[in-house]
C-alpha positions as CSV (number, residue, x, y, z in Angstrom):
1,M,0.6,-9.5,9.0
2,V,-2.2,-12.1,9.4
3,M,-4.6,-11.7,6.5
4,S,-7.5,-13.5,8.2
5,R,-7.8,-10.8,10.9
6,R,-11.1,-9.0,11.3
7,F,-11.9,-5.3,11.3
8,G,-14.6,-3.6,13.3
9,G,-16.6,-0.7,11.8
10,G,-16.8,0.4,8.2
11,A,-14.2,-0.4,5.5
12,L,-12.5,2.6,4.1
13,F,-11.9,1.3,0.6
14,A,-15.3,-0.2,-0.2
15,A,-17.3,2.8,0.9
16,A,-18.4,5.8,-1.2
17,A,-16.0,8.7,-1.7
18,A,-17.6,10.5,1.2
19,L,-16.2,7.9,3.6
20,F,-12.7,8.6,2.3
21,A,-13.2,12.3,3.0
22,N,-14.6,11.5,6.5
23,P,-13.1,8.2,7.7
24,P,-14.4,6.8,11.0
25,S,-12.6,7.8,14.1
26,A,-9.5,5.7,14.4
27,T,-8.4,3.7,17.4
28,A,-5.1,2.0,18.1
29,H,-6.4,-0.9,16.1
30,P,-6.6,-0.9,12.3
31,H,-9.9,-1.7,10.6
32,V,-8.4,-2.9,7.2
33,W,-5.3,-5.0,6.6
34,V,-3.3,-4.8,3.4
35,A,-0.4,-6.9,2.3
36,V,1.9,-4.9,-0.1
37,E,4.0,-6.2,-2.9
38,T,6.0,-3.6,-4.9
39,T,8.2,-3.7,-8.0
40,I,10.4,-0.7,-8.6
41,A,9.9,0.2,-12.3
42,Y,12.7,1.3,-14.6
43,A,12.9,2.7,-18.1
44,D,15.6,4.4,-20.1
45,G,18.0,4.4,-17.2
46,N,15.6,5.9,-14.7
47,V,13.4,4.9,-11.8
48,T,9.9,5.7,-13.2
49,G,7.6,4.6,-10.4
50,L,6.3,1.8,-8.3
51,Q,4.2,-1.1,-9.6
52,Q,1.9,-1.9,-6.6
53,R,-0.1,-5.0,-5.6
54,W,-2.2,-4.5,-2.5
55,T,-4.0,-7.6,-1.2
56,F,-6.8,-6.9,1.2
57,D,-7.9,-9.0,4.2
58,D,-10.7,-11.5,3.7
59,M,-13.4,-9.7,5.8
60,Y,-12.9,-6.5,3.8
61,T,-13.1,-8.5,0.6
62,A,-16.3,-10.2,1.7
63,M,-18.0,-6.9,2.3
64,A,-16.6,-5.2,-0.8
65,I,-17.7,-7.7,-3.4
66,Q,-21.3,-7.9,-2.2
67,G,-23.6,-7.3,-5.2
68,L,-20.8,-7.2,-7.8
69,D,-21.3,-10.7,-9.3
70,K,-23.6,-9.2,-12.0
71,N,-23.8,-12.3,-14.2
72,G,-24.4,-14.6,-11.2
73,D,-21.7,-17.1,-12.2
74,G,-20.1,-17.1,-8.7
75,T,-16.9,-15.4,-9.9
76,Y,-15.8,-11.8,-10.0
77,D,-14.0,-10.9,-13.2
78,R,-12.1,-7.7,-13.9
79,A,-15.0,-6.0,-15.7
80,E,-17.3,-6.6,-12.6
81,L,-14.7,-5.1,-10.4
82,T,-13.9,-2.0,-12.5
83,E,-16.2,0.3,-10.6
84,L,-14.7,-0.7,-7.2
85,A,-11.2,-0.3,-8.6
86,Q,-12.0,3.2,-9.6
87,V,-13.5,3.9,-6.1
88,N,-10.3,2.6,-4.6
89,I,-8.0,4.7,-6.8
90,D,-10.1,7.9,-6.3
91,G,-10.1,7.3,-2.5
92,I,-6.4,6.7,-2.0
93,K,-5.5,9.8,-4.1
94,Q,-6.8,11.9,-1.2
95,F,-4.2,10.3,1.0
96,E,-1.3,10.6,-1.5
97,Y,-1.7,6.9,-2.2
98,F,-0.4,6.0,1.3
99,T,3.0,5.8,-0.4
100,H,5.8,8.0,0.9
101,A,8.9,8.2,-1.3
102,K,12.0,10.3,-0.6
103,L,15.3,11.2,-2.1
104,N,17.4,11.6,1.0
105,E,15.3,14.1,3.0
106,S,13.3,15.5,0.1
107,Q,9.8,14.2,-0.4
108,L,9.1,12.9,-4.0
109,K,5.8,13.4,-5.6
110,F,3.7,10.9,-7.7
111,A,1.7,11.4,-10.8
112,E,-1.8,9.9,-11.3
113,P,-1.9,6.1,-11.0
114,K,-2.1,4.1,-14.3
115,D,-3.2,0.6,-15.4
116,Y,-5.2,0.0,-12.2
117,W,-7.5,-3.1,-11.8
118,L,-8.8,-5.5,-9.2
119,E,-8.5,-9.2,-9.2
120,Y,-10.3,-11.7,-7.0
121,K,-8.6,-14.9,-6.1
122,D,-8.5,-17.3,-3.1
123,N,-11.3,-15.2,-1.4
124,V,-9.3,-12.0,-1.3
125,L,-9.2,-8.9,-3.5
126,T,-5.9,-7.5,-4.9
127,L,-5.6,-3.9,-6.2
128,N,-2.9,-3.6,-9.0
129,F,-1.7,-0.2,-10.1
130,M,1.3,1.6,-11.5
131,L,2.2,4.7,-9.4
132,P,4.5,6.8,-11.6
133,L,7.0,9.3,-10.1
134,E,6.2,12.8,-11.2
135,Q,9.8,13.2,-12.2
136,P,11.8,10.1,-13.2
137,L,15.0,9.6,-11.2
138,A,18.3,8.4,-12.5
139,A,18.5,4.7,-11.7
140,D,21.6,4.8,-9.5
141,T,20.9,8.1,-7.7
142,P,21.8,7.6,-4.0
143,G,19.2,8.1,-1.3
144,F,16.0,6.8,-3.0
145,A,13.7,5.1,-0.5
146,F,10.0,4.6,0.1
147,S,7.4,3.2,2.6
148,V,3.7,2.5,2.5
149,Y,1.6,3.3,5.5
150,D,-1.5,5.1,6.8
151,P,-0.5,7.7,9.4
152,S,-4.0,7.4,11.1
153,Y,-3.4,3.6,11.6
154,F,-7.0,3.0,10.3
155,I,-5.4,0.8,7.5
156,A,-2.6,-1.5,8.5
157,F,-0.2,-1.8,5.6
158,D,2.7,-4.3,5.7
159,F,4.8,-6.0,3.1
160,A,3.8,-9.5,2.2
161,K,5.8,-12.5,3.2
162,G,8.6,-13.9,1.0
163,T,10.1,-11.4,-1.4
164,P,7.6,-8.5,-1.5
165,V,9.8,-5.9,-3.0
166,K,11.8,-6.3,-6.2
167,L,13.8,-4.3,-8.7
168,G,12.1,-4.3,-12.1
169,A,13.6,-5.0,-15.5
170,G,16.2,-2.5,-16.4
171,A,17.6,-2.0,-12.9
172,P,21.3,-1.5,-12.8
173,A,23.2,-4.6,-11.9
174,H,25.1,-2.8,-9.1
175,C,21.9,-1.8,-7.3
176,A,20.2,-3.8,-4.5
177,L,17.4,-3.4,-2.0
178,D,17.7,-2.9,1.8
179,M,14.4,-3.2,3.8
180,D,13.8,-2.6,7.5
181,P,12.9,-5.8,9.4
182,A,9.3,-6.4,10.4
183,A,8.2,-5.5,13.9
184,S,6.9,-8.4,16.0
185,E,3.2,-8.5,16.8
186,E,3.9,-7.5,20.4
187,D,6.2,-4.6,19.5
188,A,3.6,-3.4,16.9
189,Q,0.8,-3.3,19.5
190,N,3.0,-1.8,22.2
191,L,4.2,1.0,19.9
192,A,0.7,1.8,18.6
193,N,-0.7,1.9,22.2
194,A,2.2,4.1,23.3
195,F,1.6,6.7,20.6
196,T,-2.2,6.7,21.3
197,N,-1.7,7.3,25.0
198,A,1.0,9.9,24.6
199,M,-0.5,11.9,21.8
200,G,-4.2,11.3,22.0
201,T,-4.3,10.1,18.4
202,P,-2.8,7.1,16.8
203,G,0.7,7.8,15.4
204,G,2.3,4.4,15.6
205,A,1.9,3.6,11.9
206,S,4.7,5.9,10.8
207,V,7.0,4.3,13.4
208,L,5.9,0.8,12.5
209,S,6.2,1.3,8.7
210,R,9.1,-0.5,7.0
211,T,11.3,1.6,4.8
212,V,12.8,0.2,1.6
213,R,16.0,1.7,0.3
214,V,17.7,1.3,-3.1
215,K,21.4,1.1,-2.6
216,C,23.7,1.2,-5.6
217,A,27.4,0.4,-5.3
218,R,29.8,3.0,-6.8
219,S,32.7,1.7,-8.9
């Protein structure tokens, strides 16, 4: 994903809660880009949730921070971004946090996000939050997987470059990650257009999303 891309129309995350409930009509092209980093959290031998870092594109950021530098020092500290962080969390709740976790074919549910905050660095905003599983899962249970995407394709989620997904402290030594490869720019556009033309509404996001699987070797 290219973080310097632009979006046309309103930005879902920065707007009031009403915009979350009634997002603008989507096209085959996203309006907000988000680079995702995830650490799978463990405690007491269980998977307990996903520690998320979502970095927004620069144009969304420029719009979102307008008027938030309350002390006029040219920076945006955590306190100044608290209200926007709350708007973000309240908004994504309506869309099940755009995070889809499964145990084999069964959908897993998440509890309310915790420890959420925004940071501003290098001209972009990053939303940090802990997304707990509603029911912790034994750490080496086979079949645990997750993906992050917006089915409407209004927001384009993709994993950041490098090592965007990690096993957190307490993960079993015999467990490892397996992630779908990223689609090329051309393939992504072709798939999005194909779904739009065939179905009348964008559906390419679910196809383009990259699934992460936790695989644990059995002794």
